[in-house]
N, CA, C and O atoms as a MOPAC input file, in Angstrom:
PM7 MOZYME 1SCF
protein

 N     -7.17200 1     6.48700 1   -12.17800 1
 C     -7.47800 1     6.31400 1   -10.76200 1
 C     -7.10500 1     4.92800 1   -10.25000 1
 O     -6.53100 1     4.83700 1    -9.16500 1
 N     -7.39700 1     3.84100 1   -10.96800 1
 C     -6.98500 1     2.53300 1   -10.45300 1
 C     -5.46900 1     2.41200 1   -10.31100 1
 O     -4.97300 1     1.76100 1    -9.39200 1
 N     -4.74200 1     3.04500 1   -11.22900 1
 C     -3.28600 1     2.98700 1   -11.14000 1
 C     -2.80000 1     3.65300 1    -9.85400 1
 O     -1.89400 1     3.14300 1    -9.19400 1
 N     -3.38900 1     4.77400 1    -9.50100 1
 C     -3.00800 1     5.45300 1    -8.26300 1
 C     -3.36900 1     4.63300 1    -7.03200 1
 O     -2.65300 1     4.66800 1    -6.03100 1
 N     -4.46700 1     3.89900 1    -7.09900 1
 C     -4.86900 1     3.06100 1    -5.96900 1
 C     -3.88300 1     1.92800 1    -5.73500 1
 O     -3.76700 1     1.43300 1    -4.61400 1
 N     -3.17600 1     1.51400 1    -6.76600 1
 C     -2.17800 1     0.45500 1    -6.61500 1
 C     -0.83200 1     1.03500 1    -6.19500 1
 O     -0.17100 1     0.49600 1    -5.30700 1
 N     -0.43300 1     2.11400 1    -6.82200 1
 C      0.90200 1     2.66000 1    -6.59900 1
 C      1.03300 1     3.35500 1    -5.24800 1
 O      2.07400 1     3.23900 1    -4.60100 1
 N      0.01700 1     4.06500 1    -4.81400 1
 C      0.15400 1     4.85500 1    -3.59100 1
 C      0.39500 1     4.02300 1    -2.33100 1
 O      1.23900 1     4.42700 1    -1.53200 1
 N     -0.27800 1     2.89300 1    -2.08700 1
 C      0.05900 1     2.12400 1    -0.87500 1
 C      1.48600 1     1.58600 1    -0.89500 1
 O      2.16000 1     1.59000 1     0.13500 1
 N      1.95600 1     1.12300 1    -2.05700 1
 C      3.30900 1     0.59400 1    -2.12400 1
 C      4.34800 1     1.68800 1    -1.91900 1
 O      5.31400 1     1.50100 1    -1.17900 1
 N      4.15500 1     2.81400 1    -2.56300 1
 C      5.13800 1     3.88300 1    -2.43700 1
 C      5.11000 1     4.52000 1    -1.05300 1
 O      6.15800 1     4.89900 1    -0.53200 1
 N      3.93600 1     4.64300 1    -0.45100 1
 C      3.87500 1     5.25800 1     0.87900 1
 C      4.49700 1     4.36600 1     1.94700 1
 O      5.19000 1     4.86900 1     2.83200 1
 N      4.26800 1     3.05500 1     1.88800 1
 C      4.89700 1     2.18300 1     2.88600 1
 C      6.40500 1     2.11400 1     2.67300 1
 O      7.16300 1     2.08700 1     3.64300 1
 N      6.84400 1     2.08500 1     1.42900 1
 C      8.28300 1     2.09000 1     1.16200 1
 C      8.94500 1     3.37700 1     1.61400 1
 O     10.03200 1     3.35100 1     2.19100 1
 N      8.29900 1     4.49900 1     1.35500 1
 C      8.84500 1     5.78500 1     1.78900 1
 C      8.87200 1     5.87800 1     3.30700 1
 O      9.81800 1     6.42200 1     3.87800 1
 N      7.84700 1     5.35500 1     3.96100 1
 C      7.81100 1     5.39300 1     5.42100 1
 C      8.97100 1     4.60400 1     6.01100 1
 O      9.62300 1     5.07200 1     6.94400 1
 N      9.23300 1     3.42500 1     5.48400 1
 C     10.32700 1     2.59700 1     6.00200 1
 C     11.67600 1     3.26900 1     5.76300 1
 O     12.54200 1     3.24600 1     6.63800 1
 N     11.86000 1     3.86000 1     4.59700 1
 C     13.14900 1     4.47800 1     4.28000 1
 C     13.37500 1     5.79200 1     5.01400 1
 O     14.51200 1     6.11800 1     5.35400 1
 N     12.31800 1     6.54800 1     5.26400 1
 C     12.47500 1     7.89400 1     5.81400 1
 C     12.24900 1     7.99500 1     7.31500 1
 O     12.47900 1     9.05800 1     7.89100 1
 N     11.80800 1     6.92700 1     7.96400 1
 C     11.56300 1     7.02000 1     9.40600 1
 C     12.88700 1     7.09500 1    10.15300 1
 O     13.86200 1     6.45700 1     9.75300 1
 N     12.93000 1     7.85800 1    11.22100 1
 C     14.16500 1     7.96100 1    11.99900 1
 C     14.45700 1     6.64500 1    12.72600 1
 O     13.52800 1     5.94300 1    13.12600 1
 N     15.72600 1     6.30900 1    12.89800 1
 C     16.07000 1     5.05600 1    13.58000 1
 C     15.59500 1     5.00900 1    15.03100 1
 O     15.45200 1     3.92700 1    15.59900 1
 N     15.35100 1     6.15900 1    15.62800 1
 C     14.92000 1     6.17400 1    17.03000 1
 C     13.53400 1     5.57400 1    17.22300 1
 O     13.22500 1     5.10000 1    18.31600 1
 N     12.68400 1     5.58200 1    16.18600 1
 C     11.35100 1     4.99200 1    16.33500 1
 C     11.26000 1     3.61300 1    15.69000 1
 O     10.16800 1     3.06800 1    15.52800 1
 N     12.40900 1     3.05000 1    15.32200 1
 C     12.41700 1     1.73000 1    14.70100 1
 C     12.13300 1     0.66600 1    15.75300 1
 O     12.84100 1     0.56300 1    16.75500 1
 N     11.10500 1    -0.11300 1    15.51700 1
 C     10.78600 1    -1.22200 1    16.40900 1
 C     10.31400 1    -2.39700 1    15.56400 1
 O      9.75500 1    -2.20200 1    14.48500 1
 N     10.53200 1    -3.60100 1    16.04400 1
 C     10.09200 1    -4.77000 1    15.26700 1
 C      8.58200 1    -4.80500 1    15.04600 1
 O      8.12000 1    -5.24100 1    13.99100 1
 N      7.81600 1    -4.35000 1    16.02800 1
 C      6.36300 1    -4.38000 1    15.85600 1
 C      5.90400 1    -3.37600 1    14.79300 1
 O      4.98600 1    -3.66800 1    14.02700 1
 N      6.52200 1    -2.21700 1    14.74100 1
 C      6.18200 1    -1.23100 1    13.70900 1
 C      6.56000 1    -1.75500 1    12.32700 1
 O      5.80900 1    -1.58700 1    11.36600 1
 N      7.71800 1    -2.38600 1    12.23100 1
 C      8.12500 1    -2.97200 1    10.95100 1
 C      7.16700 1    -4.07400 1    10.52800 1
 O      6.88300 1    -4.22300 1     9.34000 1
 N      6.66800 1    -4.84400 1    11.47900 1
 C      5.71300 1    -5.90200 1    11.16600 1
 C      4.40700 1    -5.32300 1    10.63600 1
 O      3.85100 1    -5.83300 1     9.66300 1
 N      3.91800 1    -4.26600 1    11.26900 1
 C      2.67100 1    -3.63600 1    10.83000 1
 C      2.82100 1    -3.08100 1     9.41600 1
 O      1.93600 1    -3.25800 1     8.58000 1
 N      3.92700 1    -2.41600 1     9.15200 1
 C      4.14500 1    -1.84800 1     7.82100 1
 C      4.29000 1    -2.96100 1     6.78400 1
 O      3.79000 1    -2.83300 1     5.66600 1
 N      4.96200 1    -4.03800 1     7.14200 1
 C      5.10000 1    -5.16800 1     6.21300 1
 C      3.75500 1    -5.80800 1     5.91900 1
 O      3.48000 1    -6.18000 1     4.77800 1
 N      2.91900 1    -5.94100 1     6.93200 1
 C      1.58600 1    -6.49600 1     6.71600 1
 C      0.74600 1    -5.59000 1     5.82700 1
 O      0.04300 1    -6.06700 1     4.93600 1
 N      0.81600 1    -4.28600 1     6.06600 1
 C      0.09700 1    -3.35200 1     5.19600 1
 C      0.57600 1    -3.47600 1     3.75700 1
 O     -0.22500 1    -3.45700 1     2.82200 1
 N      1.88000 1    -3.60400 1     3.58900 1
 C      2.46700 1    -3.68800 1     2.25400 1
 C      2.00700 1    -4.94300 1     1.52200 1
 O      1.73600 1    -4.90300 1     0.32200 1
 N      1.91800 1    -6.05800 1     2.24400 1
 C      1.59400 1    -7.32000 1     1.57400 1
 C      0.10300 1    -7.61600 1     1.50600 1
 O     -0.32600 1    -8.37300 1     0.63500 1
 N     -0.70200 1    -7.04200 1     2.40000 1
 C     -2.13000 1    -7.34700 1     2.44400 1
 C     -2.95800 1    -6.31000 1     1.68700 1
 O     -4.06800 1    -6.60600 1     1.24300 1
 N     -2.43400 1    -5.11900 1     1.54100 1
 C     -3.21100 1    -4.03100 1     0.95600 1
 C     -3.62500 1    -4.31100 1    -0.49000 1
 O     -4.78400 1    -4.10500 1    -0.85100 1
 N     -2.70400 1    -4.77200 1    -1.30500 1
 C     -3.02200 1    -4.96600 1    -2.72000 1
 C     -4.08500 1    -6.03200 1    -2.95600 1
 O     -5.03600 1    -5.76200 1    -3.69000 1
 N     -3.98000 1    -7.23100 1    -2.37500 1
 C     -5.05400 1    -8.21100 1    -2.59400 1
 C     -6.39900 1    -7.76800 1    -2.03300 1
 O     -7.44800 1    -8.14400 1    -2.55600 1
 N     -6.36900 1    -6.98000 1    -0.98100 1
 C     -7.61500 1    -6.51200 1    -0.38600 1
 C     -8.29700 1    -5.48200 1    -1.27700 1
 O     -9.52300 1    -5.46100 1    -1.37900 1
 N     -7.51500 1    -4.63900 1    -1.91300 1
 C     -8.05400 1    -3.54500 1    -2.71300 1
 C     -8.30400 1    -3.97300 1    -4.16600 1
 O     -8.93900 1    -3.23800 1    -4.92200 1
 N     -7.81700 1    -5.14400 1    -4.55800 1
 C     -7.97200 1    -5.60000 1    -5.94300 1
 C     -9.41000 1    -5.58600 1    -6.45000 1
 O     -9.63100 1    -5.09600 1    -7.55700 1
 N    -10.40100 1    -6.08800 1    -5.71900 1
 C    -11.77300 1    -6.02600 1    -6.24400 1
 C    -12.23700 1    -4.59700 1    -6.53800 1
 O    -12.91400 1    -4.35300 1    -7.53700 1
 N    -11.87600 1    -3.67000 1    -5.67800 1
 C    -12.23000 1    -2.26600 1    -5.90400 1
 C    -11.53000 1    -1.73000 1    -7.15100 1
 O    -12.13900 1    -1.02500 1    -7.95500 1
 N    -10.26600 1    -2.06000 1    -7.30500 1
 C     -9.49900 1    -1.57800 1    -8.45300 1
 C    -10.09100 1    -2.10300 1    -9.75300 1
 O    -10.25900 1    -1.34800 1   -10.71000 1
 N    -10.41000 1    -3.39900 1    -9.79000 1
 C    -10.96100 1    -3.97700 1   -11.01900 1
 C    -12.34900 1    -3.43700 1   -11.32000 1
 O    -12.70100 1    -3.26100 1   -12.48700 1
 N    -13.14400 1    -3.17300 1   -10.29200 1
 C    -14.46700 1    -2.61000 1   -10.55900 1
 C    -14.34700 1    -1.18600 1   -11.10000 1
 O    -15.11400 1    -0.79800 1   -11.98200 1
 N    -13.40300 1    -0.40800 1   -10.58800 1
 C    -13.18000 1     0.94100 1   -11.12200 1
 C    -12.69400 1     0.87700 1   -12.56400 1
 O    -13.12200 1     1.66900 1   -13.40500 1
 N    -11.80200 1    -0.06400 1   -12.84800 1
 C    -11.28000 1    -0.19100 1   -14.20500 1
 C    -12.38400 1    -0.60500 1   -15.17400 1
 O    -12.45300 1    -0.09600 1   -16.29300 1
 N    -13.24500 1    -1.52600 1   -14.74800 1
 C    -14.33500 1    -1.96400 1   -15.61600 1
 C    -15.33300 1    -0.83500 1   -15.87900 1
 O    -15.88700 1    -0.74500 1   -16.97400 1
 N    -15.56400 1     0.02000 1   -14.88900 1
 C    -16.45800 1     1.16100 1   -15.09300 1
 C    -15.85400 1     2.15600 1   -16.07600 1
 O    -16.57500 1     2.77000 1   -16.86100 1
 N    -14.52500 1     2.31800 1   -16.03500 1
 C    -13.87300 1     3.24200 1   -16.96500 1
 C    -13.94500 1     2.73800 1   -18.39700 1
 O    -14.00600 1     3.54000 1   -19.32900 1
 N    -13.94000 1     1.42300 1   -18.58800 1
 C    -13.96500 1     0.86400 1   -19.93700 1
 C    -15.33900 1     0.94400 1   -20.58000 1
 O    -15.44000 1     0.92100 1   -21.80700 1
 N    -16.38800 1     1.03600 1   -19.79500 1
 C    -17.74600 1     1.07000 1   -20.34900 1
 C    -18.05300 1     2.37600 1   -21.02800 1
 O    -19.15500 1     2.55900 1   -21.54400 1

């Protein structure tokens, strides 16, 4: 489960950028997706580590 919590945000934002039609491409949308891509992992890290520690017990 922790592995999926890390991989899914990265793969979903990457897939969204690659698969979105050029007609909806805007700098503000690209900025939002870039922020999600770079902020999501550090924000979710405490949750991921707590899940991993519970699995090890």
